[in-house]
C-alpha positions as CSV (number, residue, x, y, z in Angstrom):
1,M,181.9,2.7,71.6
2,T,179.3,2.7,74.4
3,T,180.2,4.1,77.8
4,E,178.3,2.6,80.8
5,M,176.8,5.2,83.2
6,K,174.8,4.9,86.3
7,F,171.6,6.8,86.9
8,R,169.4,7.4,90.0
9,K,165.7,8.0,89.7
10,K,164.9,11.6,90.6
11,P,163.0,12.0,93.9
12,V,159.3,12.6,93.4
13,V,156.8,13.5,96.1
14,V,153.4,11.9,95.7
15,E,150.2,11.9,97.8
16,A,149.0,8.4,98.8
17,R,146.4,6.8,100.9
18,R,146.2,3.2,102.2
19,F,143.2,1.2,101.0
20,T,141.5,-0.5,103.9
21,G,139.2,-2.7,101.8
22,Q,136.1,-0.7,102.9
23,F,134.2,1.7,100.6
24,D,135.4,5.2,101.5
25,S,133.3,7.8,99.8
26,D,135.6,10.6,101.2
27,M,138.6,9.1,99.4
28,I,136.7,8.4,96.2
29,E,134.6,11.6,96.0
30,R,136.8,14.3,97.6
31,W,140.4,13.1,97.2
32,M,140.1,11.4,93.8
33,G,137.4,13.8,92.5
34,L,135.3,10.9,91.2
35,P,131.7,10.0,91.6
36,A,131.2,7.2,94.1
37,S,130.0,5.0,91.3
38,S,133.6,5.0,89.9
39,Y,134.6,2.5,92.6
40,T,133.6,-1.0,91.6
41,A,132.3,-3.6,94.0
42,N,135.3,-5.8,93.4
43,G,137.8,-3.1,94.5
44,A,139.0,-1.5,91.3
45,I,139.7,2.1,90.5
46,P,139.8,3.9,87.1
47,T,143.2,4.7,85.8
48,R,144.7,5.6,82.4
49,Q,145.2,1.9,81.8
50,G,141.5,1.1,82.6
51,F,140.2,-0.3,85.9
52,L,143.0,-1.7,88.1
53,D,142.4,-3.9,91.2
54,V,143.0,-2.5,94.6
55,M,143.4,-5.0,97.5
56,P,143.2,-4.2,101.2
57,G,146.6,-2.9,102.3
58,D,147.5,-1.5,98.9
59,W,148.4,2.1,98.5
60,I,146.6,4.4,96.1
61,I,149.1,6.9,94.7
62,Q,148.2,10.3,93.1
63,T,150.9,11.3,90.6
64,G,151.9,14.9,89.9
65,D,149.6,15.1,86.9
66,G,146.6,14.1,89.0
67,Q,146.4,10.4,88.0
68,F,145.8,7.6,90.4
69,Y,147.1,4.1,90.5
70,P,147.4,1.2,93.1
71,C,150.7,0.1,94.5
72,K,151.4,-3.1,96.5
73,P,152.7,-2.4,100.1
74,D,156.2,-3.9,99.5
75,A,156.8,-1.9,96.3
76,F,155.5,1.2,98.0
77,T,157.8,0.8,101.0
78,A,160.8,0.1,98.7
79,S,160.0,3.2,96.5
80,Y,158.7,5.8,98.9
81,E,159.5,7.3,102.3
82,Q,157.3,9.7,104.2
83,V,158.2,13.4,104.0
84,E,157.4,16.2,106.3
85,D,155.0,18.9,105.1
86,E,156.8,21.9,103.8
């Protein structure tokens, strides 16, 4: 017999920056720790899944294990809220 249970995703704090659509060497080199050549001309960043497209307005999220991935604005707003520095 299976009992139905409800679960809530544990809160996770991530660091994120909004992609403007312009090349940002500070974001690529300092924050992401990658050479500027890691950013492709068509707006893609390297991830564990390969290069993923980043469009202007998307958020780039850094996970707790130091990985980066793009997130669409509506998904970001639905999943994350800003926290105060502790």
